[in-house]
C-alpha positions in Angstrom: -26.6 89.7 -131.8 -27.1 92.6 -134.4 -30.1 94.8 -133.6 -32.0 96.5 -136.5 -33.5 99.7 -136.5 -36.9 99.6 -134.5 -39.8 101.9 -133.5 -41.0 102.0 -130.0 -44.6 103.4 -129.3 -45.6 104.6 -125.9 -49.2 105.0 -124.6 -49.0 108.9 -124.6 -48.9 108.7 -128.5 -45.0 109.3 -128.8 -42.9 107.2 -130.9 -39.1 106.5 -130.6 -37.2 105.4 -133.5 -34.1 103.5 -132.4 -31.0 103.0 -134.6 -29.5 99.7 -135.9 -26.2 98.7 -134.3 -24.4 99.8 -137.3 -25.9 103.3 -137.3 -25.2 103.7 -133.7 -21.6 102.5 -134.1 -21.1 105.1 -137.0 -22.7 107.9 -135.1 -20.7 107.3 -132.0 -17.6 107.2 -134.1 -18.6 110.5 -135.9 -18.9 112.4 -132.6 -15.6 110.8 -131.1 -13.7 112.0 -134.3 -15.3 115.5 -134.0 -14.4 115.8 -130.3 -11.0 114.9 -131.1 -10.8 117.2 -134.0 -12.2 120.0 -131.8 -9.7 119.4 -129.2 -6.8 119.5 -131.7 -8.1 122.7 -133.2 -8.3 124.3 -129.6 -4.9 123.2 -128.8 -3.5 124.4 -131.8 -5.1 127.9 -131.3 -3.7 128.0 -127.8 -0.3 127.0 -128.7 -0.3 129.8 -131.4 -1.4 132.2 -128.8 1.2 131.4 -126.3 3.9 131.7 -128.8 2.5 135.3 -129.9 2.3 136.1 -126.0 6.2 135.0 -125.7 7.2 137.2 -128.7 5.3 140.1 -127.0 7.0 139.6 -123.7 10.4 139.4 -125.4 9.7 142.6 -127.3 8.7 144.5 -124.0 11.7 143.1 -122.3 10.1 140.9 -119.6 11.7 137.6 -121.0 10.2 134.0 -121.2 9.0 133.7 -117.6 
């Protein structure tokens, strides 16, 4: 069953607009992709930083460990 977008009204006067199944699926995929991209960027920065730290250690004569 595919749900369409619908509005839910409450006694207090507030209203919620719920997304359709298609919109919900696209939104979830967007945030999933964004999360994976963010993790990859952070990993890449960490990897570059570790390489720089190793180069500095070698220059200072402390080796790889």
